[in-house]
C-alpha positions as CSV (number, residue, x, y, z in Angstrom):
1,X,0.0,0.0,0.0
2,X,2.8,2.4,0.9
3,X,4.4,3.6,-2.4
4,X,7.0,5.9,-0.8
5,X,10.6,5.1,-1.1
6,X,11.5,6.9,2.1
7,X,10.4,6.6,5.7
8,X,7.3,8.6,6.7
9,X,7.3,10.9,9.7
10,X,3.8,11.6,11.0
11,X,3.9,15.2,12.0
12,X,2.0,18.4,11.3
13,X,3.9,21.4,9.9
14,X,2.4,24.6,8.6
15,X,2.7,25.0,4.8
16,X,1.9,27.5,2.1
17,X,1.2,26.4,-1.4
18,X,1.5,28.2,-4.8
19,X,1.0,27.0,-8.3
20,X,4.0,26.8,-10.6
21,X,2.4,24.8,-13.4
22,X,2.7,26.2,-16.9
23,X,-0.2,26.2,-19.3
24,X,-2.9,25.5,-16.7
25,X,-5.6,27.9,-15.5
26,X,-4.8,28.9,-11.9
27,X,-7.1,26.9,-9.6
28,X,-6.4,29.3,-6.7
29,X,-5.1,32.8,-6.2
30,X,-1.7,33.8,-4.8
31,X,-1.4,30.8,-2.6
32,X,-3.2,29.0,0.2
33,X,-2.4,27.9,3.8
34,X,-2.1,24.2,4.4
35,X,-0.3,21.7,6.6
36,X,1.7,18.5,6.1
37,X,0.1,15.4,7.6
38,X,3.2,13.3,7.1
39,X,6.6,14.0,5.7
40,X,9.5,12.2,4.1
41,X,12.6,13.1,2.2
42,X,10.8,12.4,-1.1
43,X,7.4,13.9,-0.4
44,X,4.5,14.7,1.9
45,X,0.8,14.4,2.3
46,X,-0.6,18.0,2.2
47,X,-4.0,18.9,3.7
48,X,-5.7,22.0,2.6
49,X,-9.2,23.3,1.7
50,X,-8.1,23.4,-2.0
51,X,-8.2,20.6,-4.6
52,X,-5.0,20.1,-6.6
53,X,-5.1,18.3,-9.9
54,X,-3.0,15.3,-10.4
55,X,0.2,16.1,-12.4
56,X,0.2,19.8,-11.4
57,X,3.4,21.3,-10.0
58,X,3.3,23.4,-6.8
59,X,5.8,25.3,-4.8
60,X,5.5,24.6,-1.1
61,X,6.9,26.5,1.8
62,X,7.0,24.3,4.9
63,X,7.8,25.6,8.4
64,X,9.5,22.7,10.1
65,X,8.2,22.9,13.7
66,X,10.8,20.8,15.6
67,X,13.9,22.4,14.1
68,X,12.4,25.9,13.5
69,X,13.6,25.9,9.8
70,X,11.7,26.9,6.7
71,X,12.1,25.2,3.4
72,X,10.8,25.8,-0.1
73,X,10.4,22.9,-2.5
74,X,8.6,22.3,-5.7
75,X,6.5,19.1,-5.9
76,X,4.3,17.2,-8.3
77,X,0.8,16.2,-7.2
78,X,0.6,12.4,-7.4
79,X,-2.9,11.9,-6.0
80,X,-5.8,13.9,-4.5
81,X,-8.8,13.0,-2.5
82,X,-11.3,14.3,0.1
83,X,-10.1,13.8,3.6
84,X,-11.8,10.9,5.4
85,X,-11.4,12.8,8.7
86,X,-12.3,16.4,7.8
87,X,-15.2,17.3,5.6
88,X,-13.9,20.4,4.0
89,X,-10.3,19.3,3.6
90,X,-8.6,17.9,0.6
91,X,-5.5,15.6,0.9
92,X,-2.8,15.5,-1.8
93,X,0.2,13.3,-2.1
94,X,3.2,15.4,-3.3
95,X,6.5,14.1,-4.7
96,X,9.2,16.6,-4.0
97,X,11.3,17.8,-7.1
98,X,14.5,18.6,-5.2
99,X,16.6,21.1,-7.0
100,X,18.3,22.7,-4.1
101,X,20.7,20.6,-2.0
102,X,20.1,22.9,1.0
103,X,16.4,21.9,1.1
104,X,17.3,18.2,1.2
105,X,20.0,18.8,3.9
106,X,17.4,20.7,6.0
107,X,14.9,17.8,5.6
108,X,17.5,15.3,6.6
109,X,18.5,17.3,9.6
110,X,14.8,17.8,10.6
111,X,13.7,14.2,10.1
112,X,16.8,12.3,11.2
113,X,18.9,14.4,13.6
114,X,19.0,13.5,17.2
115,X,17.7,16.1,19.7
116,X,21.2,17.6,20.0
117,X,21.3,18.4,16.3
118,X,23.7,15.5,15.3
119,X,23.2,14.1,11.9
120,X,23.4,10.4,11.5
121,X,26.1,8.8,9.3
122,X,23.5,6.6,7.5
123,X,19.8,6.7,6.9
124,X,17.6,3.6,6.6
125,X,14.0,3.4,5.6
C-alpha cells in the first residue's frame, strides 16, 4: 500500500502552497495555507481546503516545527482526495522535485537528527 521510497514521519507542519504549473488555468489565487500530515525526504501528504489536480506542480513553503527551519520545495501532485477525517479538507500526495541541495539537507536534519542536532552517518527506511 505504501508507495513511498523513504520513511514517513507523522507530523504536522504549517505549509503555504502556490501553483507553478505552466499552461494551466490557476485553480487558486496567490497561494493557500495548508499543513503537512506526514513528511519524508521524497514527499508529503498535504492537507488544505483546496483541490490540486494530479500532475500539477506546486511550490510549497514548509515551516519545520521541531527544528524551526523553513524550506521551499517544488513538488508534483501524485494523488488527491477528500479527507476521510475532515469534511472540508482535501488531501494531496506530493512528490518533491529537489533542485536545491540545502532543502534536502534541511529535511535530513529535521527528520533524522537527534535532539542535540547530530546528523546520522547513514539513513535507513
